[in-house]
N, C-alpha and C positions, 0 to 999 in steps of 0.2 A: 381442118383446124379452124379455130375461131380467129378472125382478123378484126382489128379495130379495138375500141375501148368501151368498157361498160359505162353506163350513164353516170355512175357515182365516182368514177376514177378521177383523182386529183390531176389537174393540168390537161384534161381532155379537151380536144378541139372539136368543133361542130361536125367536121368532115370525117371523124373517126367512128362512124356507125359500125357497131359490132355485127358481123355477119359470118356465116359458115362458108368456108372455101375448100374446094377439093382440087388438088393438082392433078391434071389429066395428061401432062406430058413432061418429059425431062427438061431441065434447065441448067444453065451454067451459073456457077457462083464463084466469085473471087476468093482467093485464099487469104489475101492480105487486105486490110482496110485501106481506103483511099485517104492519103494524107491531105492536110490543108494546103500544103505546097503544091501537090499534084493537081488538086481541084482548082486552085488559083491559077496555075499555069495554063490550064485548058479553058476555064470559064472566065477568067479575068476578074473574079470576085470571090470572096471568102465569106460565106454566110455563118460561119461557126460562132457560137457564143463564147467558146473558150479561146479567146485571143485578146491582146491588149485593146482597150477601148470598148469592149463589149461586156455584157453582164457577168461572164465567168472569169474576168481578168484577174481577180484575186486568187483564183485557183491555179492559174498558170504563170503567176509572177515568177520570174527567174527561169522559166522553162522555154525551150524552143518550141513555141506553139505550132509552128509550121510542120513539125514532125508528128503532131497529134492527128488522130482521125478527124476528118471533116464531119460535121453533123449539122442539123437544121437544113438539110437538102430536101426539097419537095420532089414529088414524083416526076414532074415535068422537067425540072432541072437535072435530075439524075439520068433521065433518058437522053437529054441533050448531051450530058457529059459522056455517056457511053458512045 
């Protein structure tokens, strides 16, 4: 499959170079997304945009944001979480 973003993709970061990937061995994948509360409990920080005080706060107004999936987690922090 192709991993990364094409050069013209809106919101693309510099480290999202598009390249071909072939999976050569099996891997485990979680069935449920990690919530903001779970990530916060383990890592002590919540990088999510969709929480009060961040850019997506208008979209989560009145919601329990801690039950939403965590996002904006980079590769290094995700491996530390695991």
